[in-house]
DRENDO-1510 file (C-alpha; in Angstrom, 1 decimal, always signed):
<recs>
REC; n; res; u; v; w
REC; 1; MET; +73.8; +123.4; +129.0 .
REC; 2; ALA; +71.7; +122.4; +131.9 .
REC; 3; SER; +72.9; +123.7; +135.2 .
REC; 4; LYS; +71.8; +121.2; +137.8 .
REC; 5; SER; +72.6; +117.5; +137.3 .
REC; 6; ALA; +69.1; +116.6; +138.5 .
REC; 7; ASP; +67.7; +118.4; +135.5 .
REC; 8; LYS; +69.9; +116.5; +133.1 .
REC; 9; THR; +68.5; +113.7; +131.0 .
REC; 10; ASN; +70.5; +110.8; +129.8 .
REC; 11; VAL; +70.8; +112.5; +126.4 .
REC; 12; MET; +72.5; +115.5; +128.0 .
REC; 13; ARG; +74.8; +113.3; +130.0 .
REC; 14; LEU; +75.9; +111.4; +126.9 .
REC; 15; LEU; +76.5; +114.5; +124.9 .
REC; 16; GLU; +78.6; +116.0; +127.7 .
REC; 17; GLN; +80.6; +112.7; +128.0 .
REC; 18; LYS; +81.6; +113.1; +124.3 .
REC; 19; LYS; +82.2; +116.9; +124.9 .
REC; 20; ILE; +79.6; +117.8; +122.3 .
REC; 21; PRO; +78.2; +121.3; +122.6 .
REC; 22; TYR; +74.4; +121.6; +122.7 .
REC; 23; THR; +71.7; +123.9; +123.8 .
REC; 24; VAL; +68.6; +122.8; +125.7 .
REC; 25; HIS; +65.1; +124.3; +124.9 .
REC; 26; THR; +62.3; +123.5; +127.2 .
REC; 27; VAL; +58.5; +124.0; +126.9 .
REC; 28; GLU; +56.4; +123.5; +130.1 .
REC; 29; ASN; +53.2; +121.4; +129.9 .
REC; 30; ALA; +54.2; +120.0; +126.4 .
REC; 31; GLU; +52.1; +116.8; +126.8 .
REC; 32; GLY; +50.1; +116.4; +123.6 .
REC; 33; LEU; +51.7; +119.2; +121.7 .
REC; 34; THR; +53.1; +118.6; +118.2 .
REC; 35; GLY; +56.6; +119.4; +117.3 .
REC; 36; VAL; +55.4; +122.3; +115.2 .
REC; 37; GLU; +53.5; +123.7; +118.3 .
REC; 38; ILE; +56.5; +123.2; +120.5 .
REC; 39; ALA; +58.7; +125.1; +117.9 .
REC; 40; ALA; +56.2; +127.9; +117.9 .
REC; 41; LYS; +56.2; +128.1; +121.7 .
REC; 42; LEU; +60.0; +128.3; +121.6 .
REC; 43; GLY; +59.9; +130.9; +118.9 .
REC; 44; LEU; +62.2; +128.7; +116.8 .
REC; 45; PRO; +61.8; +127.6; +113.1 .
REC; 46; ALA; +59.9; +124.3; +112.9 .
REC; 47; GLU; +62.0; +123.2; +109.9 .
REC; 48; TYR; +65.0; +122.6; +112.1 .
REC; 49; GLY; +63.0; +120.5; +114.6 .
REC; 50; PHE; +63.1; +116.8; +114.1 .
REC; 51; LYS; +61.1; +113.9; +115.6 .
REC; 52; THR; +62.4; +110.4; +116.2 .
REC; 53; LEU; +60.2; +107.6; +114.9 .
REC; 54; VAL; +60.7; +103.9; +115.7 .
REC; 55; THR; +59.5; +101.3; +113.3 .
REC; 56; VAL; +59.5; +97.6; +112.8 .
REC; 57; GLY; +60.0; +95.8; +109.4 .
REC; 58; ALA; +58.7; +92.5; +108.0 .
REC; 59; SER; +61.9; +90.9; +109.3 .
REC; 60; LYS; +61.0; +92.1; +112.8 .
REC; 61; ASN; +64.1; +94.3; +112.8 .
REC; 62; HIS; +63.6; +97.8; +114.3 .
REC; 63; TYR; +64.6; +101.0; +112.5 .
REC; 64; VAL; +64.8; +104.6; +113.6 .
REC; 65; PHE; +63.8; +107.5; +111.4 .
REC; 66; ILE; +64.5; +111.2; +112.2 .
REC; 67; VAL; +62.2; +113.4; +110.2 .
REC; 68; PRO; +61.2; +117.1; +110.3 .
REC; 69; VAL; +58.4; +117.7; +112.9 .
REC; 70; ALA; +56.0; +119.1; +110.3 .
REC; 71; GLU; +56.4; +116.0; +108.0 .
REC; 72; GLU; +55.3; +112.4; +108.0 .
REC; 73; LEU; +57.6; +109.4; +107.4 .
REC; 74; ASN; +56.9; +107.8; +104.0 .
REC; 75; LEU; +56.7; +104.1; +104.9 .
REC; 76; LYS; +57.3; +102.9; +101.4 .
REC; 77; LYS; +60.6; +104.9; +101.2 .
REC; 78; ALA; +61.5; +103.6; +104.6 .
REC; 79; ALA; +60.9; +100.0; +103.5 .
REC; 80; ALA; +63.0; +100.5; +100.4 .
REC; 81; LEU; +65.9; +102.0; +102.4 .
REC; 82; THR; +65.9; +99.1; +104.8 .
REC; 83; ASN; +65.4; +96.4; +102.2 .
REC; 84; GLU; +62.2; +95.3; +103.9 .
REC; 85; LYS; +58.9; +94.2; +102.3 .
REC; 86; TRP; +57.2; +96.7; +104.6 .
REC; 87; VAL; +57.9; +98.9; +107.6 .
REC; 88; GLU; +55.3; +100.2; +110.1 .
REC; 89; MET; +55.4; +102.3; +113.3 .
REC; 90; ILE; +55.7; +100.3; +116.4 .
REC; 91; PRO; +52.7; +100.4; +118.8 .
REC; 92; GLN; +53.1; +103.2; +121.3 .
REC; 93; LYS; +53.0; +100.8; +124.3 .
REC; 94; GLU; +56.2; +99.1; +122.9 .
REC; 95; LEU; +58.2; +102.3; +122.7 .
REC; 96; LEU; +59.3; +102.6; +126.4 .
REC; 97; PRO; +60.3; +98.9; +126.8 .
REC; 98; LEU; +62.2; +98.9; +123.5 .
REC; 99; THR; +64.0; +102.3; +123.7 .
REC; 100; GLY; +63.7; +103.6; +127.3 .
REC; 101; TYR; +61.8; +106.6; +126.1 .
REC; 102; VAL; +58.2; +107.7; +126.2 .
REC; 103; HIS; +56.1; +108.9; +123.3 .
REC; 104; GLY; +57.0; +112.6; +122.7 .
REC; 105; GLY; +60.3; +112.3; +124.5 .
REC; 106; CYS; +62.0; +109.7; +122.2 .
REC; 107; SER; +65.6; +110.6; +121.3 .
REC; 108; PRO; +67.9; +108.9; +118.9 .
REC; 109; ILE; +70.7; +109.3; +121.5 .
REC; 110; GLY; +70.8; +106.9; +124.4 .
REC; 111; MET; +68.3; +104.3; +123.3 .
REC; 112; LYS; +68.6; +100.9; +125.1 .
REC; 113; LYS; +69.9; +99.4; +121.8 .
REC; 114; LEU; +71.5; +101.0; +118.8 .
REC; 115; PHE; +69.2; +100.5; +115.8 .
REC; 116; LYS; +69.9; +101.3; +112.2 .
REC; 117; THR; +69.1; +105.0; +112.0 .
REC; 118; PHE; +68.2; +107.3; +109.1 .
REC; 119; ILE; +67.8; +111.1; +109.1 .
REC; 120; HIS; +66.0; +113.2; +106.5 .
REC; 121; GLU; +68.3; +114.8; +104.1 .
REC; 122; SER; +67.1; +118.3; +104.9 .
REC; 123; ALA; +69.1; +118.1; +108.2 .
REC; 124; ALA; +72.3; +118.5; +106.1 .
REC; 125; SER; +71.4; +122.1; +105.1 .
REC; 126; ALA; +70.2; +123.2; +108.6 .
REC; 127; PRO; +72.5; +125.5; +110.6 .
REC; 128; SER; +71.7; +123.2; +113.6 .
REC; 129; ILE; +69.0; +120.7; +114.4 .
REC; 130; ARG; +66.8; +120.1; +117.4 .
REC; 131; ILE; +66.0; +116.6; +118.6 .
REC; 132; SER; +64.3; +115.4; +121.7 .
REC; 133; ALA; +66.5; +115.6; +124.8 .
REC; 134; GLY; +64.8; +112.5; +126.2 .
REC; 135; LYS; +61.9; +114.2; +127.9 .
REC; 136; VAL; +58.6; +115.5; +126.7 .
REC; 137; GLY; +58.9; +119.2; +125.9 .
REC; 138; MET; +62.7; +119.2; +126.1 .
REC; 139; GLN; +64.9; +119.5; +123.0 .
REC; 140; ALA; +68.6; +119.5; +122.4 .
REC; 141; GLU; +70.0; +121.7; +119.7 .
REC; 142; LEU; +73.2; +120.5; +118.1 .
REC; 143; GLN; +75.1; +120.2; +114.8 .
REC; 144; LEU; +74.3; +117.3; +112.5 .
REC; 145; SER; +78.0; +116.5; +112.4 .
REC; 146; ASP; +77.9; +116.2; +116.2 .
REC; 147; LEU; +74.8; +113.9; +116.2 .
REC; 148; LYS; +76.8; +111.7; +113.8 .
REC; 149; LYS; +79.5; +111.4; +116.4 .
REC; 150; MET; +76.9; +110.0; +118.8 .
REC; 151; ILE; +75.2; +107.5; +116.5 .
REC; 152; PRO; +75.7; +106.1; +113.0 .
REC; 153; LEU; +73.3; +107.9; +110.7 .
REC; 154; ARG; +72.4; +107.7; +107.0 .
REC; 155; GLU; +70.9; +110.7; +105.3 .
REC; 156; ALA; +68.0; +110.0; +103.0 .
REC; 157; ASP; +64.7; +111.2; +101.5 .
REC; 158; LEU; +62.3; +109.9; +104.1 .
REC; 159; ILE; +59.1; +112.0; +103.4 .
REC; 160; SER; +56.5; +112.1; +100.7 .
</recs>
């Protein structure tokens, strides 16, 4: 866990509040790096790294999808899961006001509002998963079961 409270993100504080064990992995100068590149710099398997994507549906409801960093969200599958005619990524400029997070540092934990959230089914077979710790280049590694204690999640096939 992080040692100095000044180094802690909201994600870490929330995990500690619930007494959920986690490990922080940090990459310096991570701006513009993909999740796969960050995993390589950390020397960790990319398949256990997940990115958090925020979408909006035809109904104007927002949804969060957590997918492996090397994959892309299948928007048709996302729409079907949410019973929407269509689902699209929100514009990047709307991410911070909507979630409290910047692009590249968006975490499913600690968003301003709790949105219906889905995680790719591959997370269930991972020994642990890594999600953003709320800051670009900073990841929190934890168990899927512990993430489910933080936010309601539904596992589904989200990629092509």
